[in-house]
C-alpha positions in Angstrom: 66.7 -221.3 64.5 63.9 -223.6 63.8 61.0 -223.1 61.6 58.6 -222.2 64.2 60.9 -219.5 65.8 61.1 -217.9 62.2 57.4 -218.1 61.7 56.8 -216.3 65.0 59.3 -213.6 64.2 57.6 -212.9 60.9 54.3 -212.7 62.5 55.5 -210.2 65.1 57.1 -208.1 62.3 53.9 -208.1 60.3 51.8 -207.3 63.4 54.0 -204.2 64.0 53.9 -203.0 60.4 50.1 -203.6 60.3 49.8 -201.3 63.5 52.1 -198.7 62.0 50.1 -198.4 58.9 46.8 -198.3 60.7 48.2 -195.3 62.8 49.3 -193.5 59.5 46.0 -194.0 58.1 44.2 -192.5 61.1 46.5 -189.4 60.9 45.6 -189.1 57.1 42.1 -189.1 57.8 42.1 -186.5 60.5 44.4 -184.0 58.5 42.0 -184.6 55.4 39.0 -183.5 57.5 40.8 -180.6 59.3 41.7 -179.2 55.6 38.1 -179.6 54.4 36.8 -177.7 57.5 39.6 -175.0 56.8 38.4 -174.7 53.2 34.8 -174.1 54.1 35.9 -171.5 56.8 38.0 -169.5 54.1 35.1 -169.7 51.4 32.9 -168.4 54.2 35.2 -165.4 55.2 35.7 -164.8 51.4 31.9 -164.7 51.2 31.5 -162.4 54.2 34.3 -159.7 52.9 32.6 -159.5 49.6 29.4 -158.9 51.1 31.1 -156.3 53.3 32.8 -154.6 50.1 29.2 -154.6 48.4 27.8 -152.8 51.4 30.8 -150.3 51.5 30.6 -149.5 47.9 26.7 -149.0 48.5 27.4 -146.7 51.2 30.1 -144.8 49.4 27.8 -144.3 46.5 24.9 -143.2 48.5 27.3 -140.9 50.5 28.5 -139.0 47.3 25.9 -136.4 47.0 25.7 -132.8 46.7 26.3 -131.9 50.4 29.7 -133.9 50.3 30.8 -131.8 47.4 29.9 -128.5 49.1 31.9 -129.7 52.2 34.9 -130.5 50.0 34.7 -127.1 48.3 34.6 -125.3 51.8 32.1 -122.6 51.1 28.4 -122.8 51.1 27.4 -119.9 48.8 28.1 -116.5 47.4 25.5 -113.8 48.1 25.6 -110.0 48.4 29.4 -109.9 47.1 30.5 -112.1 50.0 31.5 -115.8 50.2 29.5 -117.5 53.0 31.3 -120.3 54.9 30.6 -122.6 58.0 26.7 -122.4 57.6 26.6 -118.5 57.7 29.2 -118.2 60.7 31.9 -116.7 58.6 31.7 -114.2 55.8 34.7 -113.3 53.3 35.0 -110.4 51.0 37.5 -109.9 48.3 39.4 -106.8 46.9 41.1 -107.0 43.5 44.1 -104.9 43.2 45.8 -103.5 40.1 49.6 -103.7 40.3 52.1 -100.9 39.5 55.2 -101.3 37.3 57.6 -100.6 40.1 60.7 -101.3 38.0 60.0 -98.4 35.7 59.5 -95.9 38.4 62.1 -93.1 39.5 63.7 -93.2 42.8 61.2 -90.5 44.3 58.2 -92.4 42.8 59.5 -95.9 44.5 60.1 -94.3 47.7 56.7 -92.8 47.8 55.2 -96.2 47.0 57.1 -97.9 49.8 56.1 -95.1 52.2 52.5 -95.7 51.0 52.7 -99.3 51.5 54.2 -98.9 55.0 51.3 -96.5 55.8 48.7 -99.4 54.6 50.6 -101.9 56.7 50.4 -99.7 59.9 46.7 -99.0 59.3 45.7 -102.6 59.4 44.0 -103.6 62.7 42.4 -106.9 61.7 43.8 -109.9 59.8 44.0 -110.2 56.1 45.1 -112.7 53.4 47.0 -111.9 50.2 46.1 -114.3 47.2 47.7 -114.2 43.9 45.9 -116.3 41.1 47.7 -116.7 37.7 45.5 -117.1 34.8 46.0 -118.0 31.0 45.0 -114.9 28.9 41.9 -116.0 27.1 41.2 -113.9 23.9 38.1 -116.0 22.9 35.4 -113.6 24.1 37.2 -110.5 22.5 37.5 -112.7 19.2 33.7 -113.2 19.1 32.8 -109.6 19.6 35.4 -108.6 17.0 33.9 -111.2 14.6 30.5 -109.8 15.0 31.8 -106.3 14.1 33.6 -107.6 11.1 30.5 -109.4 9.9 28.5 -106.0 10.2 31.4 -104.5 8.0 31.0 -107.4 5.5 27.2 -106.6 5.2 28.2 -103.0 4.8 30.6 -104.0 2.1 27.9 -106.1 0.1 25.3 -103.1 0.3 28.1 -100.7 -1.1 28.8 -103.2 -3.8 25.3 -103.5 -4.9 24.9 -99.8 -4.8 27.9 -99.3 -7.1 26.7 -102.0 -9.5 23.4 -100.4 -9.6 24.9 -97.0 -10.3 27.1 -98.3 -13.0 24.2 -100.1 -14.8 22.2 -96.8 -14.8 25.1 -94.9 -16.2 25.6 -92.4 -13.3 28.0 -89.5 -13.7 31.9 -90.2 -13.5 32.2 -88.2 -10.4 29.3 -90.2 -8.7 30.9 -93.5 -9.7 34.3 -92.5 -8.4 32.6 -91.6 -5.0 30.7 -95.0 -4.9 33.8 -96.9 -6.0 36.0 -95.1 -3.1 33.4 -96.1 -0.5 33.3 -99.7 -1.7 37.3 -99.8 -1.5 37.2 -98.2 1.9 34.8 -100.8 3.3 36.8 -103.7 1.6 40.1 -102.3 3.2 38.6 -102.1 6.4 36.9 -105.7 6.1 40.3 -107.3 5.0 42.1 -105.4 7.9 39.5 -106.9 10.4 40.0 -110.4 9.1 43.7 -110.0 9.5 43.3 -108.9 13.1 41.1 -111.9 13.8 43.5 -114.3 12.3 46.6 -112.9 14.1 44.8 -112.8 17.4 43.4 -116.5 16.9 47.2 -117.5 16.4 48.1 -115.7 19.4 45.4 -117.3 21.4 46.8 -120.8 20.8 49.9 -119.8 22.8 49.1 -121.0 26.3 52.2 -119.6 27.8 50.7 -116.1 28.0 50.0 -115.7 31.6 48.4 -112.8 33.6 48.4 -112.6 37.4 45.5 -111.2 39.5 46.2 -109.8 43.0 43.6 -110.1 45.7 43.3 -109.1 49.4 40.8 -111.2 51.4 39.1 -110.1 54.5 37.0 -112.1 56.8 34.2 -111.4 59.5 33.0 -113.9 62.1 29.8 -112.3 63.9 29.4 -113.0 67.5 26.2 -113.8 69.5 23.7 -114.2 66.6 21.3 -116.4 68.6 18.8 -113.4 68.7 19.3 -112.3 65.1 17.9 -113.7 61.9 20.0 -114.7 59.0 19.0 -111.7 56.9 20.3 -109.3 59.9 23.6 -111.4 60.3 24.2 -111.1 56.6 23.3 -107.3 56.8 25.7 -106.7 59.7 28.5 -109.0 58.0 28.2 -106.9 54.7 28.3 -103.6 56.7 31.5 -104.6 58.7 33.4 -106.0 55.5 32.4 -103.1 53.4 33.9 -100.6 55.8 37.1 -102.5 56.1 37.3 -102.8 52.2 36.9 -99.3 51.7 39.6 -98.6 54.3 41.9 -100.9 52.6 41.2 -99.4 49.0 41.9 -96.0 50.5 45.2 -97.0 52.2 46.4 -98.7 48.9 45.6 -95.8 46.9 48.2 -93.8 48.7 50.9 -96.0 47.3 49.4 -95.9 43.7 47.5 -99.3 43.9 43.9 -99.2 42.8 41.5 -101.6 44.2 37.8 -102.5 43.9 35.3 -105.1 45.6 34.6 -108.0 43.7 30.8 -108.5 43.0 29.2 -111.8 43.1 29.7 -112.7 39.7 33.4 -112.0 39.8 33.7 -114.1 43.1 32.0 -117.1 41.2 34.9 -116.6 38.5 37.6 -116.5 41.2 36.5 -119.8 42.7 35.8 -121.4 39.5 39.3 -120.7 38.1 40.6 -121.8 41.5 38.9 -125.1 41.4 38.9 -125.9 37.7 42.6 -124.7 36.5 42.9 -127.0 33.5 39.1 -126.4 32.3 39.0 -122.8 32.8 41.5 -122.3 30.0 39.1 -123.9 27.5 35.7 -123.5 29.1 35.5 -120.3 30.9 32.8 -119.0 33.4 31.0 -117.2 30.6 30.5 -120.2 28.5 29.4 -122.0 31.8 26.7 -119.4 32.4 25.5 -119.5 28.8 25.2 -123.1 28.9 22.8 -122.9 31.7 24.9 -124.1 34.7 23.6 -122.8 37.9 25.7 -124.6 40.5 29.5 -124.9 41.0 31.4 -128.1 40.7 35.0 -129.0 40.3 36.1 -131.0 37.3 39.8 -131.0 37.9 41.2 -134.6 36.9 43.2 -136.9 39.1 47.0 -136.2 39.2 47.8 -139.7 38.1 45.4 -139.4 35.2 47.1 -136.2 34.1 50.6 -137.9 34.4 49.4 -140.8 32.4 48.1 -138.5 29.6 51.5 -136.7 29.6 53.2 -140.0 29.3 50.9 -141.1 26.4 51.7 -137.7 24.7 55.3 -138.1 25.0 55.4 -141.8 23.7 53.4 -140.5 20.7 55.7 -137.6 20.1 58.9 -139.8 20.7 57.5 -142.5 18.3 56.8 -139.9 15.6 60.2 -138.5 15.8 62.0 -142.1 15.7 59.8 -142.9 12.8 60.7 -139.8 10.9 64.4 -140.4 11.7 64.2 -144.0 10.5 62.7 -143.0 7.2 65.2 -140.4 6.6 67.9 -142.9 7.2 66.2 -145.5 4.9 66.0 -142.7 2.0 69.8 -141.9 2.5 70.5 -145.5 2.2 68.3 -146.0 -1.0 70.0 -142.8 -2.3 73.5 -144.3 -1.7 72.3 -147.7 -3.3 71.1 -145.9 -6.4 74.5 -144.0 -6.6 76.5 -147.5 -6.4 74.1 -149.0 -8.9 74.3 -146.2 -11.4 78.2 -146.0 -11.2 78.0 -149.9 -11.9 75.8 -149.6 -14.8 78.3 -147.0 -16.1 81.5 -148.8 -15.3 82.0 -150.0 -18.8 81.6 -146.5 -20.3 83.8 -145.0 -17.6 86.4 -147.5 -18.2 86.3 -146.9 -22.1 86.6 -143.1 -21.3 89.6 -143.4 -19.0 91.3 -145.8 -21.4 90.6 -143.1 -24.4 92.4 -140.5 -22.1 95.3 -142.9 -21.4 95.7 -143.4 -25.0 95.8 -139.5 -25.9 98.3 -138.8 -23.2 100.6 -141.6 -24.5 100.0 -140.9 -28.1 103.5 -139.4 -28.4 105.0 -142.5 -27.2 103.1 -145.3 -29.0 102.6 -143.1 -32.1 99.7 -141.5 -33.6 98.6 -144.3 -35.9 98.4 -146.8 -33.1 96.7 -144.3 -31.0 94.1 -143.7 -33.7 93.4 -147.3 -34.4 93.2 -148.0 -30.5 90.5 -145.1 -30.3 88.4 -146.5 -33.1 88.4 -149.7 -31.4 87.1 -148.1 -28.4 84.4 -146.4 -30.7 83.4 -149.8 -32.4 83.2 -151.2 -28.9 80.6 -148.5 -27.7 78.6 -149.2 -30.8 78.7 -152.9 -30.2 77.6 -152.4 -26.6 74.6 -149.8 -27.3 72.4 -152.6 -29.2 72.9 -155.0 -26.4 71.7 -152.4 -23.8 68.7 -151.5 -26.0 67.9 -155.4 -26.2 68.2 -155.5 -22.5 65.9 -152.4 -22.0 63.5 -154.1 -24.4 63.4 -157.1 -22.3 
């Protein structure tokens, strides 16, 4: 090929390569512009989502008010020994029943209870609900009342002691002094007995496994056609209807030995308080809440996951303490073994000499008494020569 032909071919190749590079450059620029537009759109979407989240949080915060809490609790108020629901369109009355110890009854007594309960079931002409509530026995209120009484006894004891000291200083007769001393002793014994009961009751109250069951019968009433009646008239009509039904149930249960009573408004509040605050009711009961000035019901039960997390933390702490105690005990045992080994090593020379002395005595008849005595003397010299050395080591 001539030089011109080679030059033309190179020019063609260069032109093709230049056109390819130009096309690739155009494609790169287009892709870069598209990526920038996509990034801007994504940022705008993120900002929109953040604004929506802020608006939703604001809506949720404003929606969490007293009305939403009452809607969640599913009751409106408590009045006239009734629970009012659904804006006064439904009323509930609760009967508390005292249980009977069925297992300790005789056969005739059990038969009469069963017949009475069948009679009770046959007399029911309206729906009822049976509710059982388990509560931890709370002895705090009883302890507070008992402490007040013990404090009164303490005051009486102080007065009796002052009277006895006064009579003793004024040199009353022996009979009067003995009588005053007897009264002081009686008050002191009563005071010490009261303190002992308080301490034992407080220890018992720490046991949260003491439970008591409460049995309730719940009846409801839904008034019909209340358009021409006022709220007071509807409430009065509901109370009359529920009270009649409740008395019929109480009389029917009395046949089978079960005593019942209608819960008043305060007892209904306590029933709902325990139902919605099971954990806190054991520590902070309704009586404390009323004394603290609370005039509205609210629920304080924690989240299930939070309770689970607290239980896990407790278990971790308990297991960590147990492991630490085990490791400390193991370390102490190792130190004791090391100490015994070290003591034996320090006494090794004395033990060797003592055993050698025993061997010489056992074989004295073989080696002869003179040699045995000389050997024992050498052992004694060795002991005396070692003691100063040990004393020097101790001084160092």
